[in-house]
C-alpha positions as CSV (number, residue, x, y, z in Angstrom):
1,M,41.1,-20.8,51.7
2,Q,38.8,-22.5,54.1
3,P,38.3,-26.2,53.4
4,E,34.7,-27.1,52.6
5,I,32.9,-29.2,55.1
6,R,32.0,-32.5,53.5
7,S,29.6,-35.2,54.5
8,G,28.9,-38.9,53.8
9,D,31.8,-40.5,52.0
10,Q,33.5,-37.1,51.5
11,K,34.6,-36.6,55.1
12,R,37.7,-34.7,56.1
13,S,40.9,-36.8,55.5
14,F,42.8,-38.3,58.4
15,I,45.6,-35.7,57.7
16,E,43.2,-32.8,57.9
17,D,41.7,-34.1,61.2
18,A,45.2,-34.7,62.6
19,R,46.2,-31.1,61.7
20,R,43.1,-29.7,63.3
21,G,43.8,-31.7,66.4
22,Q,47.4,-30.3,66.4
23,I,46.0,-26.8,66.2
24,V,43.5,-27.4,69.0
25,A,46.2,-28.8,71.2
26,A,48.5,-25.9,70.5
27,T,45.6,-23.5,71.3
28,I,45.0,-25.1,74.7
29,A,48.7,-24.9,75.5
30,T,48.9,-21.3,74.4
31,I,45.9,-20.2,76.5
32,A,47.2,-22.0,79.5
33,E,50.6,-20.4,79.2
34,I,49.9,-16.8,78.2
35,G,46.1,-16.4,78.6
36,Y,43.1,-16.2,76.2
37,A,43.6,-12.5,75.3
38,K,47.1,-13.1,74.0
39,A,46.4,-16.3,72.2
40,S,46.6,-15.0,68.7
41,F,47.0,-17.2,65.6
42,V,50.6,-16.1,65.5
43,Q,51.2,-17.3,69.0
44,I,49.3,-20.6,68.5
45,A,51.1,-21.2,65.2
46,R,54.5,-20.7,66.9
47,R,53.7,-23.4,69.5
48,A,52.3,-25.7,66.8
49,G,55.3,-25.3,64.6
50,I,53.2,-24.2,61.6
51,S,52.4,-21.0,59.8
52,P,49.4,-18.8,60.9
53,G,48.0,-19.3,57.4
54,L,47.6,-23.0,58.0
55,I,45.4,-22.2,61.0
56,T,43.2,-19.9,58.9
57,Y,42.9,-22.7,56.3
58,H,41.2,-24.9,58.9
59,F,39.6,-22.2,61.1
60,A,38.6,-19.1,59.3
61,K,37.9,-17.2,62.5
62,R,39.3,-17.2,66.0
63,E,35.8,-17.8,67.4
64,E,35.5,-21.0,65.3
65,L,38.8,-22.3,66.7
66,M,37.7,-21.5,70.3
67,K,34.5,-23.4,69.8
68,Q,36.4,-26.4,68.6
69,V,38.6,-26.2,71.7
70,M,35.4,-26.3,73.8
71,L,34.0,-29.2,71.8
72,T,37.2,-31.2,72.0
73,V,37.7,-30.9,75.7
74,H,34.1,-31.5,76.6
75,D,34.1,-34.6,74.3
76,S,37.2,-35.9,75.9
77,M,35.7,-35.4,79.4
78,D,32.4,-36.9,78.4
79,Q,34.1,-40.0,77.0
80,A,36.1,-40.4,80.2
81,L,33.2,-40.0,82.5
82,T,30.8,-42.2,80.4
83,A,33.3,-45.0,80.6
84,L,33.3,-44.8,84.4
85,T,29.5,-44.4,84.9
86,E,28.0,-46.7,82.2
87,N,28.6,-49.9,84.1
88,A,27.8,-48.4,87.6
89,N,25.8,-50.7,89.9
90,G,23.0,-48.3,90.8
91,Y,22.4,-44.6,91.0
92,V,24.6,-43.9,94.0
93,S,27.5,-45.7,92.4
94,A,26.9,-43.7,89.2
95,L,27.0,-40.5,91.1
96,R,30.2,-41.4,92.9
97,S,31.8,-42.4,89.7
98,L,30.8,-39.1,88.0
99,I,32.1,-37.0,90.9
100,E,35.3,-38.8,91.5
101,G,36.0,-39.2,87.8
102,F,35.5,-35.5,87.2
103,V,37.9,-34.5,90.0
104,H,40.5,-36.8,88.6
105,Y,40.0,-35.6,85.1
106,C,40.5,-32.0,86.2
107,A,43.7,-33.0,88.0
108,E,45.0,-34.8,85.0
109,H,44.1,-32.1,82.4
110,P,44.9,-28.7,84.0
111,A,45.7,-27.0,80.7
112,E,42.4,-28.0,79.2
113,L,40.4,-26.8,82.1
114,V,42.3,-23.4,82.1
115,A,41.6,-23.1,78.4
116,I,37.9,-23.7,78.4
117,G,37.5,-21.7,81.6
118,Q,39.1,-18.6,80.0
119,I,37.2,-19.1,76.8
120,A,33.9,-19.3,78.7
121,A,34.7,-16.1,80.5
122,A,35.9,-14.2,77.4
123,A,34.0,-11.0,76.7
124,R,34.8,-11.0,73.0
125,D,35.5,-13.4,70.1
126,A,34.0,-16.4,71.9
127,E,30.3,-16.0,71.7
128,A,29.7,-19.2,69.8
129,A,32.0,-21.2,72.2
130,R,30.3,-19.6,75.2
131,T,26.8,-20.3,73.9
132,W,27.7,-23.9,73.1
133,A,29.2,-24.4,76.6
134,E,26.1,-23.0,78.2
135,E,23.9,-25.4,76.2
136,Q,26.1,-28.3,77.2
137,N,26.0,-27.3,80.9
138,A,22.2,-27.1,80.7
139,L,22.0,-30.5,79.1
140,A,24.3,-32.0,81.8
141,L,22.2,-30.4,84.5
142,A,19.0,-31.9,83.0
143,E,20.5,-35.3,82.7
144,L,21.7,-35.2,86.3
145,E,18.2,-34.1,87.4
146,D,16.6,-37.0,85.5
147,M,19.1,-39.5,87.1
148,F,18.1,-38.3,90.5
149,R,14.4,-38.5,89.7
150,E,14.8,-42.1,88.3
151,G,16.8,-43.0,91.4
152,Q,14.0,-41.8,93.6
153,E,11.4,-43.8,91.6
154,S,13.5,-46.9,91.9
155,G,13.6,-46.4,95.7
156,E,17.4,-46.2,95.9
157,L,17.5,-42.5,96.6
158,R,15.6,-40.6,99.3
159,E,13.1,-37.8,98.7
160,F,14.6,-34.4,97.8
161,A,14.2,-31.8,95.1
162,P,16.1,-33.3,92.1
163,R,16.7,-29.9,90.5
164,V,18.2,-28.4,93.7
165,M,20.4,-31.5,94.2
166,A,21.5,-31.4,90.6
167,V,22.4,-27.7,90.8
168,S,24.4,-28.3,94.0
169,V,26.4,-31.2,92.5
170,M,27.2,-29.3,89.4
171,A,28.3,-26.2,91.5
172,A,30.5,-28.4,93.7
173,M,32.1,-30.1,90.7
174,E,32.7,-26.7,88.9
175,A,34.5,-25.5,91.9
176,A,37.0,-28.4,91.8
177,P,39.3,-27.1,89.0
178,A,39.9,-23.8,90.8
179,E,40.6,-25.5,94.1
180,L,43.1,-27.9,92.6
181,M,44.9,-25.2,90.8
182,A,45.0,-22.9,93.8
183,R,46.2,-25.7,96.0
184,P,48.5,-28.0,93.9
185,D,49.5,-30.0,96.9
186,T,45.9,-31.3,97.3
187,D,45.5,-35.0,97.8
188,V,43.3,-35.5,94.7
189,S,42.1,-39.0,95.6
190,R,41.0,-37.8,99.0
191,Y,39.4,-34.7,97.6
192,A,37.4,-36.8,95.1
193,K,36.4,-39.3,97.8
194,E,35.3,-36.6,100.3
195,L,33.2,-34.9,97.7
196,A,31.6,-38.1,96.6
197,D,30.9,-39.1,100.2
198,L,29.2,-35.8,100.8
199,F,26.7,-36.2,98.0
200,E,26.2,-39.9,98.7
201,L,25.1,-39.1,102.2
202,A,22.9,-36.3,100.7
203,V,21.0,-38.5,98.2
204,R,20.9,-42.1,99.4
205,D,18.0,-43.6,101.3
206,A,19.6,-44.6,104.6
207,S,16.6,-46.9,105.4
208,R,17.4,-49.3,102.6
209,P,19.1,-52.6,103.6
210,G,22.9,-52.5,103.0
211,T,23.2,-48.7,103.3
212,R,25.5,-47.3,105.8
């Protein structure tokens, strides 16, 4: 039986939310260990120490669970990056915090990145998750483009095509997880700094006082 989704003062109980979180965590671990294709409810339940029926109580379909994994990881990442960028002193500082924070998040959460990467690439059973991820990526790209445009209007950033720069930054960030996984001996702090340096040099207005 699938629990009904309640609203207002009839929200899911703490126990229900904790159980869903446990299932999501087990799903991430399962995908990271044996791959998306083999991550059945039976395998996930085994790692969570629960029965497969309890998973179907909370997530009627595999696709629903995979979308929740996407949502959970993206929310975790968004909270971590927002905490780093919201108090940034200017647009260049915000960009550096975003890039460096993302690289460090990837290094600290390898299983999560493997899981959402495999879900996004899945050919079946993940259409809702893939669509949601694409929408989130489009939103993130638009927000980055707006940030560059505002930075130019403020005079802090040089003239360039905001869309092109936003696409370039996103592409460079998206390449980080694979690089860190392929080269586990990578100096993460240096990688993050080099990437941030690269885009700081690309966007800042070198004619402004105090710039290097």
